C-alpha positions in Angstrom: -61.8 68.0 -116.1 -59.0 65.9 -116.3 -55.4 66.7 -117.0 -53.0 64.4 -118.6 -49.3 64.7 -118.2 -47.2 62.7 -120.7 -43.2 62.4 -119.2 -40.9 60.8 -121.4 -37.3 59.9 -120.3 -34.7 59.0 -122.6 -30.8 58.0 -121.9 -31.3 59.4 -118.3 -26.9 59.6 -117.3 -26.1 57.6 -114.1 -22.6 57.6 -112.7 -20.7 55.1 -110.6 -20.9 55.7 -106.9 -17.6 57.3 -105.4 -16.1 57.6 -101.8 -16.4 60.8 -100.1 -12.9 61.1 -100.1 -12.1 60.7 -103.5 -14.8 63.2 -104.3 -13.4 65.7 -102.3 -10.2 65.1 -103.7 -10.9 65.1 -107.0 -12.9 68.5 -106.3 -10.0 70.0 -104.6 -7.9 69.2 -107.7 -10.5 71.0 -110.1 -10.7 73.8 -107.7 -7.1 74.4 -107.9 -6.8 73.9 -111.5 -9.8 76.6 -111.7 -7.7 79.2 -109.7 -4.6 78.5 -112.1 -6.7 78.9 -115.3 -7.9 82.5 -113.3 -4.3 83.5 -112.7 -3.2 82.9 -116.3 -5.9 84.7 -117.8 -5.5 87.5 -115.7 -1.7 87.5 -116.7 -2.6 87.4 -119.8 -4.9 90.4 -120.0 -2.5 92.5 -118.1 0.4 91.0 -120.1 2.5 89.9 -118.0 4.7 86.7 -117.8 3.8 83.7 -115.6 5.4 83.5 -112.4 7.7 80.5 -111.6 5.4 79.4 -108.9 2.3 79.0 -111.3 4.5 76.8 -113.7 5.8 74.8 -111.0 1.7 74.1 -109.8 1.1 73.5 -113.2 3.8 70.9 -113.2 3.0 69.3 -110.2 -0.8 68.7 -111.5 0.7 66.9 -114.7 0.3 69.9 -117.1 3.4 70.0 -119.3 4.5 73.4 -119.5 7.4 74.4 -122.1 9.2 77.7 -121.8 8.0 78.7 -125.2 4.1 77.7 -124.5 1.5 80.7 -124.9 -1.1 81.4 -122.7 -3.5 80.1 -125.0 -1.6 76.7 -124.7 -1.7 76.5 -121.0 -5.3 77.3 -121.1 -5.5 74.3 -123.4 -3.5 72.1 -121.1 -5.2 73.1 -117.9 -8.7 72.1 -119.7 -7.2 68.5 -120.5 -6.0 68.0 -117.3 -9.4 68.9 -115.9 -10.6 66.2 -118.3 -9.2 63.6 -116.4 -10.6 64.6 -113.2 -14.4 65.1 -114.7 -16.6 62.0 -114.0 -18.1 60.1 -117.0 -21.3 58.7 -117.2 -21.9 54.8 -117.2 -22.1 53.7 -120.8 -20.9 56.9 -122.2 -22.7 59.6 -123.5 -25.5 59.7 -126.0 -24.6 60.3 -129.4 -25.5 63.2 -131.5 -28.1 61.3 -133.5 -29.6 60.1 -130.1 -29.9 63.7 -128.7 -31.5 64.7 -132.1 -34.3 62.1 -131.6 -34.8 62.8 -127.8 -35.3 66.8 -128.8 -37.7 65.7 -131.7 -39.8 63.4 -129.3 -39.9 65.9 -126.2 -41.2 69.1 -128.6 
């Protein structure tokens, strides 16, 4: 008895190559921002103000910190800063219509 397997690959994502130095630096910054994100969330849960060292680290990473910024504002600002260090696929991401079509073809 023969078994036939149909494989269909649509819109495979590809990324540009990067050097090991650039990759490790990019990941280091992302890890530092993740750590700051955790600290902000923990301080928010405890109802404590942010220590000055956290705001200094955020500014060092290019996150604008105003005195009246809430924890939610800082979390959103960190997400925006992390976006700068995330790799983007070559040719961009597929549109929603392309993703729906892929879902219909696979099922």
